[in-house]
N, C-alpha and C positions, 0 to 999 in steps of 0.2 A: 504492500500499499504505500508506504515511503517513498517508491520509486515513482509512482503515479502522481503522488502529490507534487513531487519536485520536477517531472515532466510538464505539469499542467503549470506550474510556477515558471517555467523557462518559456513558454509560450505567452503567459501573460506579460511578462516582462518585455519580450520581443515586441508584442504588440504594443505595448504601451511605449515604447522606443520608437516605433513607426509613427504610431499617432502623434508623438511630439514632433517627430521631423515635418510629419504633414501640415500641423498646426503652425509651424514655425514658417514654413514655404509659404501658405496662404497668410499669413500675418505680412511676410515683405510682399507678397502680391499687391494685396490690398492697400499697402503702406506706398509701395512705389509703382501702382499700376499705371500711371502716366508716361513712366520713364520707359517702362516694359513696353507699352504700346508705340511709343515714340521708337525705338530700337528695333520692334520687330517689323513696324512700318518701313523704316529705312532699309532693312534687310529684305522686305519682299520687292521694294522699289529697287533696289539693286539687282534682284534676281530678275525681275521684268525688263530693265534696261538690257542686260546682259542677254537674254533670249532676245530683244529685239536687234540687238547689233548681231548675234550670231547668227540669225535667221536673214540678215542683208535685206529687209525688206525695202530699205530705202536706198540701197546700192545702186549706183550709175553705171558701173564697168561691168558689160555684161557680153563681152566680145573677147574673141581670141587675137592676140598680137604676135605677129612674127616679127620680134623685136631684133633679132640678129641671125641672118642666113650666110653662114661662112660657106667657103668654095673651097677647102684644102683638098679634097679627093679631087677637084679638078685641074687643080695646080700640079698634084702628083702626076697626074696622067699627061699633062703639057710636058712636064719635064721628062718623062720617061719617052715621050713620042719624038722627042729631039736626040735621043740615043740611038746608037746602032740598032736596028732591027735584029731582035733574036727570039727564039721561043721563052726564056725566062723574061724578057721584058713585056713580051705579047700576054704571058700568064699573069702577070702583075697587074698589067692594064685592065686585062679581063676582071679580075678579082676586084679592082678599085671600082669599076663600072656596075658591077653586081652590088658593091657598098652603097654606091650613089642610089642605084634603083631602090635598094631595100630603105635607105634615110628617107627618100621621097615618099615611099609608100606609107611610112611612119608620120611623116610630116603632115601628108594628106588627112591622116586620121584626126590628128591633133587641130589641125586647122578647120576641120568640117565638123567638130564637136560643139556641143551648147554649154561648155566649161569655160568660164570667162579665165582666162590664162594669158601669160605672157611666155614668150618661146624664144629659146637660146639655143640655135642650131649650129652645130660644128664649130665647137671652141678647141683652142688650143693655150690653156692655163697654164702659165710660168711663173713660180714664185722660189726667188733665189735659184738653187740647182735643181729645183724638182719643176718636173713640168707633165701635164697630161692632156689627152687629146679625148676631149669629151663629146659623143654624138648630141644629146639633148638635154638641157637643164629647163625644166617645165616648171613655172612658180603660178600656181593659182591664188584664188583669195584664203586658201585654208592648209595648203603642203606646199611641199617641193620636192621634185623629182628628179633624180639624176637616172638618165635613161642611155643605155648601151644598145644599140641595133646590132643584129646579129643576121646575116643572110645566110643561113646554113641550108646546104641542100643535103635533103635527107631528112629521117626523124632522128630525135634526140631519146636517149634513155637515161634518166638520172636516178643513180644510186643512192642509197641513205648516206653513205659515206662520202658524198661528194664527188662521185667519178662520173664525168659526164662522155657517153658514147654516142657517136653518129653514125647512123644505121642508113645503107643505102644499098636496097635490095639484100643480098647475101654478105656485103662487104660491112665490115665494123672499122670502127677507129676511136680510140680515146682521144679526147679533145682536151684541152685546157680550159678549167672552170672560168666561164665568162666574168662569175662573180670575184675570181682575184682580179680582174683587171679594174673594175669597180672599186676594190680596196686601195688600187694604186691610184686611182682619182680621188678616192677621199684623203687621202694623204695629202695633197696639194690645196683640194677644195678646204679643208678643214683649218690649213694654215692661212688661209686667204681670209676665212669667215672670222679667225681669231685677230687677224692684223686689222680687218675693218672693223671690229667689233660688232660682228652681226651675230647675235645668240638665235639662230636658227636650227631648225633640225630638219632633214633630209631623208627621203627613202630612195634606194637604189633599185633599179628595175633593169634586168636583160629582157629584150624583146625580140621574139624570132620574126623576121620582115617576110619571109618565104612562106607563101599561102599554103603550100603542100605540105608543110613540115608538122609534123604531131611529136607532141612533147609526151613521152611516157614516164610518169612518176612512179619508180618502183617502191615497193613497201617501205614506208615510212621515211620517204622523202618528201612528199609533197608537203606537209607545213614548213620544213626548213628550207624548201625552195620555191615557196608561191610568189616569190617576186621574179621567176624567171615564167614569161608567158608568151602567147602567140600575140601577133600584131591586132587580130580581130577580138582580142580579150582587153587590150588597153582602154579602151574606153570605158566599161563597166569596171575594172580595175580602180581606175582613178574615181571613177563617181563614187564606189564604196566606200572608198579610204574618205572622201570628202564628206560624206555623212557623218563619220565617225569624228570628225575633228570641230573643235569649239573655235580656233583660231578665226578671225576673220580680217584680212588685210584689204586696205583701200588702193586704187591703182597707183597712187602716187609712192605709196609704199613697195609695192611690188616693181615698180620703175627704179626706185633708189637701188634696190637689190641687185637688179638687173646691171644698172650703170657701175654700181661697185666691184662687180664681177669681171665686167667688161672691160675694167682699168687694166687688167691680167692678162686679157688675150691677146697674145701675140699674132 
């Protein structure tokens, strides 16, 4: 019986303790309710303003701007054509022409999307001894994408360990992980962003521009390499990322970022 009384006593003490806390909280609310209403109203107003800003209801920037369109591949072709004609040079010229064709297809997708953006195409960024040739930097109101275009002939197998294999019929060949090249770009880009005091984040993408290419994500690889996509998936990919972001830049801010990056374009 003593144990039952002790247990009942514990419950009564706990109930009294919670009652006292509740009474104290209510007394504070009644005493300072005006201040609480003001603070609550300010918080609600802030949330409403942020929702309006993020939804970009009054945004005037609603177009695609090709802000920079380089021609480094055309220049390389011109230089090769001035050299003595041979199989090696012809092969390089053919590869460069395919690269131009692939990049133009990707540019077409961006240019004809309904996503407001600034596009920087064909950049050669240099910072000190570091240098990077970047196919595309796309800056939207909400995100920045660094895109590497790949015009691979054949299908692409991606293993979970990062092995990339190009398949053309019965022919198979391992190729360099294209994301490695993006990592090299990031080194230069990060140094420039730090120098220009631009605290921005970006996403890297590898886009296969060959319409006949198929990406086969092997077991366990899709999540790790979801930023390797086909050209026809690019629009939906950007659209999906845009919906998840709360950032909202105006056109002047986007243009400022572009101008700062172009200072390092050689």
